[in-house]
VOPAGU-2260 file (C-alpha; in pm, 1 decimal, decimal comma):
REM VOPAGU-2260
SITE   aa  ch    i         X         Y         Z
SITE  MET   A    0    7329,1   14269,6   12257,7
SITE  ARG   A    1    7107,2   14194,3   11968,4
SITE  ARG   A    2    7422,7   14027,2   11776,9
SITE  ALA   A    3    7485,0   13831,6   12095,3
SITE  LYS   A    4    7132,1   13682,5   12115,2
SITE  THR   A    5    7187,1   13569,5   11731,2
SITE  TRP   A    6    7496,9   13368,5   11842,4
SITE  LEU   A    7    7382,9   13207,7   12163,0
SITE  PRO   A    8    7083,3   13006,2   12033,4
SITE  ALA   A    9    7298,4   12856,9   11769,3
SITE  LEU   A   10    7535,8   12701,4   12039,6
SITE  PRO   A   11    7332,7   12413,0   12142,4
SITE  ALA   A   12    7290,2   12323,5   11766,6
SITE  LEU   A   13    7670,2   12340,4   11723,5
SITE  ALA   A   14    7731,7   12126,2   12037,3
SITE  LEU   A   15    7500,1   11866,8   11896,0
SITE  ALA   A   16    7703,8   11870,4   11569,2
SITE  VAL   A   17    8013,2   11804,2   11753,4
SITE  LEU   A   18    7865,2   11523,2   11943,3
SITE  SER   A   19    7745,3   11360,8   11618,9
SITE  LEU   A   20    8098,1   11406,7   11491,8
SITE  GLY   A   21    8235,5   11235,6   11792,5
SITE  ALA   A   22    7986,9   10935,0   11774,3
SITE  CYS   A   23    8155,5   10883,5   11414,4
SITE  VAL   A   24    8482,1   10787,8   11577,6
SITE  SER   A   25    8371,4   10451,7   11622,8
SITE  PRO   A   26    8061,7   10370,3   11406,2
SITE  GLU   A   27    7867,4   10057,9   11430,9
SITE  GLN   A   28    7880,7    9855,3   11093,9
SITE  SER   A   29    7588,0    9630,3   10979,7
SITE  GLN   A   30    7439,9    9533,1   10651,9
SITE  GLY   A   31    7142,6    9343,4   10550,0
SITE  GLY   A   32    7053,6    9045,8   10327,6
SITE  GLY   A   33    6819,2    8757,9   10261,3
SITE  ASN   A   34    6501,1    8679,3   10095,5
SITE  ALA   A   35    6222,8    8674,9   10368,3
SITE  ASN   A   36    5905,2    8862,8   10284,7
SITE  ALA   A   37    5669,9    8820,1   10594,5
SITE  ASN   A   38    5595,2    9096,0   10848,6
SITE  GLY   A   39    5662,2    8891,7   11181,0
SITE  GLY   A   40    5430,7    8689,8   11408,7
SITE  GLY   A   41    5329,8    8339,1   11331,8
SITE  GLY   A   42    5495,4    8203,7   11007,1
SITE  ALA   A   43    5620,2    8280,8   10682,5
SITE  THR   A   44    5662,8    8075,5   10349,5
SITE  ALA   A   45    6034,8    8096,3   10294,7
SITE  GLY   A   46    6249,9    8077,3    9968,2
SITE  GLY   A   47    6303,1    7697,7   10018,8
SITE  GLY   A   48    5951,3    7621,8   10057,4
SITE  TYR   A   49    5924,7    7542,4   10412,3
SITE  GLN   A   50    5716,3    7711,0   10676,0
SITE  ARG   A   51    5917,3    7942,1   10869,2
SITE  LYS   A   52    5837,8    8020,7   11232,8
SITE  THR   A   53    5839,9    8386,4   11307,5
SITE  LYS   A   54    5835,2    8611,4   11616,6
SITE  LYS   A   55    5688,4    8953,6   11680,3
SITE  ARG   A   56    5910,8    9249,8   11688,5
SITE  GLY   A   57    6026,8    9290,9   12051,8
SITE  GLU   A   58    6029,5    8926,1   12156,5
SITE  THR   A   59    6377,7    8800,6   12238,7
SITE  VAL   A   60    6529,0    8611,1   11946,8
SITE  ARG   A   61    6738,7    8281,9   12052,0
SITE  ILE   A   62    7024,7    8242,3   11801,5
SITE  GLY   A   63    7242,2    7920,0   11768,9
SITE  PHE   A   64    7594,1    7985,0   11658,6
SITE  SER   A   65    7751,1    7643,2   11523,0
SITE  MET   A   66    8111,1    7676,0   11472,2
SITE  ASP   A   67    8371,7    7452,3   11296,0
SITE  THR   A   68    8683,1    7550,6   11510,2
SITE  LEU   A   69    8833,7    7801,0   11742,9
SITE  LYS   A   70    9204,5    7691,2   11665,4
SITE  GLU   A   71    9276,4    8005,5   11466,5
SITE  GLU   A   72    9279,1    8345,9   11607,3
SITE  ARG   A   73    9054,2    8466,4   11338,1
SITE  TRP   A   74    8766,5    8235,6   11473,5
SITE  GLN   A   75    8814,6    8340,5   11815,8
SITE  ARG   A   76    8731,8    8699,8   11691,8
SITE  ASP   A   77    8430,6    8580,1   11518,0
SITE  LYS   A   78    8295,5    8413,7   11841,0
SITE  GLN   A   79    8352,5    8723,0   12045,8
SITE  LEU   A   80    8213,1    8976,1   11793,7
SITE  VAL   A   81    7904,5    8764,9   11719,9
SITE  GLU   A   82    7847,8    8722,6   12100,3
SITE  ALA   A   83    7893,4    9110,6   12142,6
SITE  ARG   A   84    7645,3    9186,4   11871,9
SITE  ALA   A   85    7379,6    8955,0   12014,4
SITE  ARG   A   86    7416,3    9121,4   12342,3
SITE  GLU   A   87    7393,9    9463,4   12174,8
SITE  VAL   A   88    7063,9    9390,7   11997,8
SITE  GLY   A   89    6906,4    9183,3   12300,1
SITE  ALA   A   90    6922,2    8850,5   12140,0
SITE  ASP   A   91    7020,5    8518,3   12331,7
SITE  ILE   A   92    7306,2    8348,4   12174,2
SITE  ASN   A   93    7431,7    7973,2   12241,6
SITE  VAL   A   94    7757,8    7905,6   12059,4
SITE  GLN   A   95    7876,2    7542,0   11996,5
SITE  VAL   A   96    8214,9    7450,2   11864,4
SITE  ALA   A   97    8264,6    7118,1   11674,5
SITE  ASN   A   98    8658,6    7098,3   11672,3
SITE  SER   A   99    8650,2    7014,2   11309,9
SITE  ASP   A  100    8444,3    6712,7   11342,9
SITE  ASP   A  101    8135,0    6668,7   11117,9
SITE  ALA   A  102    7939,2    6428,1   11339,6
SITE  THR   A  103    7990,2    6661,6   11625,8
SITE  GLN   A  104    7891,4    6967,9   11432,7
SITE  THR   A  105    7553,0    6786,7   11337,2
SITE  LYS   A  106    7483,6    6662,1   11691,4
SITE  GLN   A  107    7536,2    7005,0   11828,2
SITE  CYS   A  108    7298,5    7170,7   11581,6
SITE  ASP   A  109    7038,0    6926,1   11652,6
SITE  ASN   A  110    7085,5    7003,1   12011,4
SITE  LEU   A  111    7034,6    7380,5   11937,6
SITE  LEU   A  112    6726,5    7295,5   11762,4
SITE  SER   A  113    6600,7    7093,4   12062,9
SITE  LEU   A  114    6675,7    7390,0   12289,9
SITE  GLY   A  115    6431,1    7611,8   12086,2
SITE  MET   A  116    6673,3    7834,4   11865,1
SITE  ASP   A  117    6498,6    8069,7   11640,0
SITE  VAL   A  118    6776,4    8087,7   11397,1
SITE  LEU   A  119    7084,5    7900,9   11322,3
SITE  ILE   A  120    7416,2    8054,3   11200,3
SITE  VAL   A  121    7657,4    7784,1   11092,6
SITE  ALA   A  122    8022,7    7801,4   10992,7
SITE  PRO   A  123    8059,2    7452,7   10861,5
SITE  HIS   A  124    8341,7    7214,8   10864,4
SITE  ASN   A  125    8227,6    7043,1   10563,5
SITE  GLY   A  126    7992,4    7252,8   10348,8
SITE  GLU   A  127    7839,7    6930,6   10186,7
SITE  ILE   A  128    7756,1    6751,5   10498,7
SITE  ALA   A  129    7627,8    7058,1   10660,4
SITE  ALA   A  130    7331,6    7051,6   10413,1
SITE  SER   A  131    7181,5    6795,9   10647,1
SITE  ILE   A  132    7185,8    7056,2   10924,5
SITE  VAL   A  133    6974,4    7298,7   10686,8
SITE  GLU   A  134    6731,2    7022,2   10615,9
SITE  ALA   A  135    6678,8    6943,4   10975,8
SITE  ALA   A  136    6638,2    7311,4   11085,3
SITE  HIS   A  137    6388,1    7371,5   10806,3
SITE  ARG   A  138    6178,5    7089,3   10940,7
SITE  GLN   A  139    6141,4    7273,4   11251,3
SITE  GLY   A  140    6065,7    7595,7   11074,3
SITE  VAL   A  141    6401,7    7752,1   11156,3
SITE  PRO   A  142    6611,5    7940,7   10910,6
SITE  VAL   A  143    6987,8    7904,9   10855,6
SITE  ILE   A  144    7256,6    8164,6   10791,5
SITE  SER   A  145    7564,5    8031,3   10623,3
SITE  TYR   A  146    7858,1    8194,8   10798,6
SITE  ASP   A  147    8185,0    8254,9   10603,8
SITE  ARG   A  148    8178,9    7923,3   10428,4
SITE  LEU   A  149    7910,1    7811,6   10206,5
SITE  ILE   A  150    7685,4    7536,7   10279,7
SITE  ARG   A  151    7629,6    7349,5    9952,2
SITE  ASN   A  152    7332,4    7156,7    9802,4
SITE  SER   A  153    7080,8    7313,5   10022,2
SITE  ASP   A  154    6813,8    7594,5   10050,8
SITE  VAL   A  155    7019,9    7776,0   10300,8
SITE  ASP   A  156    6846,5    8096,7   10357,7
SITE  LEU   A  157    7147,8    8336,1   10365,8
SITE  TYR   A  158    7517,5    8339,6   10297,0
SITE  VAL   A  159    7720,9    8609,3   10459,8
SITE  SER   A  160    8113,7    8601,3   10386,3
SITE  HIS   A  161    8371,4    8788,1   10205,3
SITE  GLN   A  162    8452,0    8787,0    9817,7
SITE  VAL   A  163    8643,7    8466,9    9858,2
SITE  GLU   A  164    8719,8    8407,5    9482,2
SITE  ARG   A  165    8846,5    8751,2    9469,6
SITE  MET   A  166    9096,4    8702,1    9762,3
SITE  GLY   A  167    9223,7    8416,3    9557,2
SITE  GLU   A  168    9281,7    8642,9    9267,4
SITE  MET   A  169    9438,7    8918,1    9499,1
SITE  GLN   A  170    9699,2    8653,5    9637,8
SITE  ALA   A  171    9813,9    8533,6    9292,5
SITE  ARG   A  172    9813,0    8895,0    9147,9
SITE  TYR   A  173   10053,1    8986,8    9433,4
SITE  ALA   A  174   10271,0    8723,0    9376,8
SITE  LEU   A  175   10287,0    8740,7    8993,4
SITE  GLU   A  176   10346,9    9114,8    9003,8
SITE  ARG   A  177   10652,4    9043,0    9233,0
SITE  VAL   A  178   10762,7    8720,9    9062,1
SITE  PRO   A  179   10632,8    8713,2    8700,9
SITE  LYS   A  180   10859,1    8416,0    8611,1
SITE  GLY   A  181   10936,0    8117,3    8825,8
SITE  ASN   A  182   10848,8    7808,3    9024,8
SITE  TYR   A  183   10520,9    7834,8    9237,2
SITE  VAL   A  184   10381,4    7624,9    9506,9
SITE  LEU   A  185   10024,9    7631,1    9578,5
SITE  VAL   A  186    9896,0    7530,9    9923,4
SITE  GLY   A  187    9525,0    7531,5    9934,9
SITE  GLY   A  188    9298,2    7512,7   10253,0
SITE  ALA   A  189    9078,2    7211,0   10363,5
SITE  PRO   A  190    8959,9    7019,5   10078,2
SITE  THR   A  191    8607,9    6991,1   10283,1
SITE  ASP   A  192    8586,8    7375,2   10263,0
SITE  ASN   A  193    8411,4    7523,9    9978,9
SITE  ASN   A  194    8628,5    7851,4   10055,6
SITE  ALA   A  195    8940,0    7663,0    9973,0
SITE  MET   A  196    8797,1    7574,8    9620,9
SITE  LEU   A  197    8682,4    7917,0    9544,5
SITE  MET   A  198    9030,2    8057,5    9651,6
SITE  ARG   A  199    9187,6    7812,9    9427,5
SITE  LYS   A  200    8950,7    7923,1    9133,9
SITE  GLY   A  201    9048,5    8272,0    9192,9
SITE  GLN   A  202    9437,1    8193,5    9222,7
SITE  MET   A  203    9437,1    8027,2    8883,3
SITE  ASN   A  204    9213,3    8297,4    8727,3
SITE  ILE   A  205    9520,4    8500,7    8750,3
SITE  LEU   A  206    9806,0    8244,3    8712,4
SITE  LYS   A  207    9680,2    8021,0    8422,7
SITE  PRO   A  208    9777,5    8271,9    8149,8
SITE  ALA   A  209   10133,5    8288,8    8295,2
SITE  VAL   A  210   10134,1    7907,7    8307,3
SITE  ASP   A  211   10004,6    7884,7    7943,8
SITE  ARG   A  212   10297,1    8120,9    7837,2
SITE  GLY   A  213   10546,7    7906,3    8025,3
SITE  ASP   A  214   10650,6    8169,8    8257,4
SITE  VAL   A  215   10522,5    8010,1    8567,2
SITE  LYS   A  216   10556,9    7649,4    8670,7
SITE  ILE   A  217   10339,1    7518,0    8954,5
SITE  ILE   A  218   10574,4    7259,9    9127,2
SITE  SER   A  219   10313,3    7161,9    9360,6
SITE  ASP   A  220    9940,9    7212,5    9400,7
SITE  GLN   A  221    9788,5    7052,8    9717,2
SITE  TYR   A  222    9543,6    7116,0    9990,9
SITE  ALA   A  223    9628,4    7117,8   10361,0
SITE  LYS   A  224    9377,5    6910,5   10567,9
SITE  ASP   A  225    9179,2    7127,5   10802,5
SITE  TRP   A  226    9405,0    7429,3   10692,7
SITE  ARG   A  227    9674,5    7280,0   10911,1
SITE  ALA   A  228   10008,7    7436,7   10929,0
SITE  ASP   A  229   10184,3    7104,5   10957,9
SITE  GLU   A  230   10024,8    7000,4   10618,1
SITE  ALA   A  231   10163,3    7322,5   10462,6
SITE  LEU   A  232   10511,6    7245,9   10624,5
SITE  ARG   A  233   10523,8    6910,5   10456,5
SITE  ILE   A  234   10387,1    7027,4   10116,3
SITE  THR   A  235   10660,0    7310,9   10105,6
SITE  GLU   A  236   10940,2    7095,1   10227,9
SITE  ASP   A  237   10853,1    6842,0    9953,4
SITE  ALA   A  238   10858,5    7112,9    9686,4
SITE  ILE   A  239   11187,8    7248,9    9830,5
SITE  THR   A  240   11331,2    6902,9    9807,9
SITE  LYS   A  241   11205,3    6838,7    9455,3
SITE  THR   A  242   11357,2    7157,2    9316,1
SITE  ASN   A  243   11662,1    7172,8    9512,7
SITE  GLY   A  244   11543,8    7488,1    9673,7
SITE  ASN   A  245   11457,9    7646,6    9334,6
SITE  ILE   A  246   11117,8    7792,9    9429,0
SITE  GLN   A  247   11026,7    8173,8    9401,8
SITE  ALA   A  248   10664,7    8192,3    9530,2
SITE  VAL   A  249   10426,5    8014,3    9777,1
SITE  VAL   A  250   10052,5    8105,5    9733,5
SITE  ALA   A  251    9934,1    7993,9   10065,4
SITE  SER   A  252    9565,9    8023,0   10099,7
SITE  ASN   A  253    9567,3    8157,6   10471,5
SITE  ASP   A  254    9798,3    8271,3   10734,0
SITE  GLY   A  255    9822,3    7938,9   10901,9
SITE  THR   A  256    9931,8    7753,4   10606,8
SITE  ALA   A  257   10171,2    8047,9   10529,6
SITE  GLY   A  258   10312,9    8001,4   10875,4
SITE  GLY   A  259   10381,9    7626,2   10815,4
SITE  SER   A  260   10536,9    7706,2   10455,6
SITE  ILE   A  261   10766,3    7981,9   10616,1
SITE  SER   A  262   10898,3    7720,0   10868,0
SITE  ALA   A  263   10999,4    7503,5   10565,4
SITE  ILE   A  264   11154,9    7798,9   10384,4
SITE  GLU   A  265   11337,0    7936,0   10691,5
SITE  ALA   A  266   11488,4    7583,5   10742,6
SITE  ALA   A  267   11615,2    7572,1   10387,9
SITE  LYS   A  268   11768,9    7916,3   10444,7
SITE  LEU   A  269   11543,3    8064,9   10181,9
SITE  THR   A  270   11411,4    8346,4   10387,8
SITE  GLY   A  271   11353,5    8672,6   10200,5
SITE  LYS   A  272   11385,7    8491,8    9864,7
SITE  VAL   A  273   11049,7    8351,7    9843,3
SITE  VAL   A  274   10711,5    8556,5    9816,5
SITE  VAL   A  275   10457,1    8397,2   10053,4
SITE  THR   A  276   10088,4    8502,0   10055,8
SITE  GLY   A  277    9828,8    8452,8   10334,1
SITE  GLN   A  278    9497,5    8537,9   10469,9
SITE  ASP   A  279    9299,0    8656,6   10779,4
SITE  ALA   A  280    9572,1    8922,9   10909,6
SITE  GLN   A  281    9636,7    8709,2   11214,5
SITE  LEU   A  282    9865,6    8882,8   11460,4
SITE  ASP   A  283   10146,0    8628,2   11397,4
SITE  ALA   A  284   10119,1    8687,1   11025,7
SITE  VAL   A  285   10134,4    9065,3   11043,4
SITE  GLN   A  286   10429,0    9027,8   11279,9
SITE  ARG   A  287   10600,1    8820,7   11002,2
SITE  ILE   A  288   10519,5    9084,3   10750,5
SITE  ALA   A  289   10659,4    9362,4   10963,9
SITE  ALA   A  290   10969,1    9140,5   11002,0
SITE  GLY   A  291   11002,5    9054,1   10650,4
SITE  THR   A  292   10929,0    8680,9   10633,2
SITE  GLN   A  293   10584,7    8681,0   10490,9
SITE  SER   A  294   10482,3    8913,9   10201,5
SITE  MET   A  295   10125,0    8985,0   10239,5
SITE  THR   A  296    9792,9    8871,0   10370,3
SITE  ILE   A  297    9421,9    8951,1   10303,9
SITE  TYR   A  298    9274,0    9152,8   10579,4
SITE  LYS   A  299    8892,6    9084,4   10638,3
SITE  PRO   A  300    8754,7    9302,1   10907,3
SITE  ILE   A  301    8536,2    9055,3   11093,2
SITE  LYS   A  302    8289,9    9301,4   11281,3
SITE  PRO   A  303    8099,2    9370,6   10970,7
SITE  LEU   A  304    8053,7    9032,0   10916,3
SITE  ALA   A  305    7954,2    8920,9   11251,5
SITE  ASP   A  306    7712,5    9231,6   11265,8
SITE  SER   A  307    7539,2    9141,8   10947,5
SITE  ALA   A  308    7498,2    8779,6   11048,8
SITE  VAL   A  309    7357,1    8869,4   11392,6
SITE  ASP   A  310    7136,7    9144,2   11228,1
SITE  ASN   A  311    6992,6    8932,9   10956,2
SITE  ALA   A  312    6936,1    8664,3   11190,8
SITE  LEU   A  313    6667,6    8878,3   11374,3
SITE  LYS   A  314    6526,3    8987,3   11046,1
SITE  LEU   A  315    6460,5    8619,2   10957,0
SITE  ALA   A  316    6329,4    8550,5   11303,6
SITE  TYR   A  317    6094,1    8829,6   11269,3
SITE  GLY   A  318    5986,8    8738,7   10904,8
SITE  GLU   A  319    6124,1    9089,5   10776,3
SITE  GLN   A  320    6233,9    9145,2   10427,3
SITE  LEU   A  321    6604,6    9145,6   10386,8
SITE  SER   A  322    6826,1    9270,1   10109,4
SITE  ALA   A  323    7117,8    9054,1    9987,8
SITE  PRO   A  324    7264,3    9216,2    9686,2
SITE  ASP   A  325    7476,5    8910,3    9547,1
SITE  ARG   A  326    7378,8    8562,1    9462,6
SITE  ILE   A  327    7626,3    8248,3    9494,0
SITE  ALA   A  328    7544,8    7915,7    9342,8
SITE  ASN   A  329    7584,4    7621,8    9593,8
SITE  GLY   A  330    7479,4    7341,4    9356,9
SITE  LYS   A  331    7095,3    7359,0    9452,9
SITE  ILE   A  332    7004,2    7730,7    9449,6
SITE  ASP   A  333    7160,6    8073,7    9402,2
SITE  VAL   A  334    7195,6    8156,7    9758,0
SITE  PRO   A  335    7106,7    8530,9    9869,8
SITE  SER   A  336    7444,3    8649,7    9983,4
SITE  ILE   A  337    7622,1    8952,2   10139,5
SITE  LEU   A  338    7985,9    8962,8   10048,9
SITE  HIS   A  339    8212,8    9192,5   10231,2
SITE  GLU   A  340    8510,8    9358,1   10064,8
SITE  PRO   A  341    8870,2    9232,6   10155,1
SITE  THR   A  342    9196,9    9443,2   10136,7
SITE  ALA   A  343    9542,3    9323,6   10061,8
SITE  VAL   A  344    9793,3    9407,5   10327,7
SITE  ASP   A  345   10189,3    9401,5   10313,5
SITE  LYS   A  346   10449,4    9595,7   10477,4
SITE  ASN   A  347   10369,6    9925,7   10303,1
SITE  ASN   A  348   10009,8    9944,4   10440,8
SITE  LEU   A  349   10004,4    9778,1   10769,0
SITE  MET   A  350    9962,6   10120,3   10954,4
SITE  GLN   A  351    9673,6   10228,4   10730,1
SITE  THR   A  352    9475,2    9895,7   10766,7
SITE  VAL   A  353    9509,5    9668,3   11070,9
SITE  VAL   A  354    9680,5    9927,1   11290,7
SITE  ARG   A  355    9453,4   10216,0   11206,1
SITE  ASP   A  356    9144,9    9999,7   11250,9
SITE  GLY   A  357    9248,0    9879,0   11585,8
SITE  TYR   A  358    9250,2    9528,4   11465,1
SITE  HIS   A  359    9596,2    9502,3   11610,2
SITE  LYS   A  360    9814,9    9737,7   11824,3
SITE  LEU   A  361   10126,2    9890,7   11676,6
SITE  GLU   A  362   10335,9    9757,6   11948,3
SITE  ASP   A  363   10221,4    9426,8   11893,6
SITE  VAL   A  364   10254,3    9410,5   11512,0
SITE  TYR   A  365   10621,3    9542,0   11536,3
SITE  LYS   A  366   10731,8    9370,7   11840,6
SITE  ASP   A  367   10999,9    9170,2   11651,5
SITE  VAL   A  368   11128,9    9496,0   11473,9
SITE  PRO   A  369   11376,4    9748,7   11647,5
SITE  ARG   A  370   11191,5   10026,8   11779,4
SITE  ASP   A  371   11409,4   10277,8   11578,4
SITE  GLN   A  372   11255,3   10107,6   11267,0
SITE  TRP   A  373   10884,6   10133,7   11367,0
SITE  PRO   A  374   10685,2   10369,4   11148,7
SITE  LYS   A  375   10626,5   10727,3   11307,5
SITE  VAL   A  376   10268,5   10778,2   11422,2
SITE  SER   A  377   10079,1   11096,4   11438,8
SITE  SER   A  378    9822,1   11130,8   11687,9
SITE  ALA   A  379    9536,2   11249,0   11460,7
SITE  PRO   A  380    9607,8   11207,3   11104,0
SITE  LYS   A  381    9452,0   11458,7   10861,9
SITE  GLY   A  382    9097,0   11363,3   10773,3
SITE  SER   A  383    9079,1   11113,5   11052,3
SITE  ALA   A  384    8773,1   11093,4   11270,8
SITE  GLY   A  385    9010,7   11219,8   11579,0
SITE  SER   A  386    9102,3   11525,6   11389,7
SITE  THR   A  387    8751,0   11605,5   11262,7
SITE  PHE   A  388    8636,0   11578,5   11600,1
SITE  ALA   A  389    8900,8   11820,6   11734,0
SITE  ALA   A  390    8838,0   12051,2   11449,2
SITE  ALA   A  391    8468,7   12051,6   11530,5
SITE  LEU   A  392    8540,8   12112,1   11926,4
SITE  ALA   A  393    8773,6   12403,7   11845,4
SITE  LEU   A  394    8473,7   12550,1   11637,1
SITE  LEU   A  395    8244,6   12512,0   11915,1
SITE  ILE   A  396    8496,4   12681,5   12170,3
SITE  GLY   A  397    8565,9   12943,5   11907,3
SITE  GLY   A  398    8185,1   13011,9   11868,8
SITE  LEU   A  399    8148,8   13022,1   12245,3
SITE  GLY   A  400    8431,9   13270,5   12288,6
SITE  LEU   A  401    8298,6   13503,7   12019,3
SITE  ALA   A  402    7944,3   13471,3   12202,7
SITE  LEU   A  403    8088,2   13590,1   12510,4
SITE  LYS   A  404    8280,7   13855,4   12370,2
SITE  LEU   A  405    7980,8   13998,4   12190,0
SITE  ARG   A  406    7791,5   13979,7   12505,6
């Protein structure tokens, strides 16, 4: 009996440990950032010199989310996840979509301010023009978070994005490792989007030495208006015509432009002969990767980005100290920034990235691939959260069994 008493009190603690492990199966991800330094309630002098209005902890924060577009799957995810995080933390959220029109975006932000938003999160169509949105918000004491795309020449309070220049480097490095010599086509994003410029900078960081050696020849270096697939189609068609089909790589800056380029490649009967990069891990792109028509994409988990934007919006509204580990120059200031890490994805790691994370379902990713060629899936891979939980549950059951035996 004495030994049984030693085991039984330990069982609740063991059960608690199991529940804690179970909670790790789908953890919340959020990060901090920024440069505020007040404690909330009243006002705070912000980094840009304006008097920021602040609220007391517990008061509901009203967030205005100004989006450039919803035309791509990726941005639909952003909207859903930002709204979901706002609901989780008890904030009110008002989302406005400008449909790639600068005047509309400016007017929508003015309207959000007139409705009494405490913080604006802005994914700008044009990073230069959006500086006026920051100025208008600051005049009313409202902080602004630049979301995914940098707002230039402004005192924007915080920039939340991914490591954009590095993504360009990842695309170019992937292409160069597979095609060390040959003719390249560079298809950039919208010339109004600072991210398109940063990606091109990253791409050329890798490609320029090969170009200087004469190993790589850049046949075409153009930007696709508003990241449009039809623009990428035209650019790639022109390059194919110019070289009589002699192209080896298309460094497309996102999955939309990759899709346009692939249409031109397929029409020229060059499928499988040209390396094509992308970005965003959209469903149609990972389907093309599984089928072998697109070579790679850049996977950028959106949930950490959305969570950190909302979480830091609350901190700005409450005048709390933020922690932004990075600084990005926007032409006026070095903007406090939180830059999330991207992952290169190709046919070899689709299962270990977008499928494992639940970003896309296996049956959707491989729908264009014969089922007998689908990768085999284990129900609980070694070291996964599922297997850890199962092991802990077995430990609990084993302990209970031993305790009853001893009793």
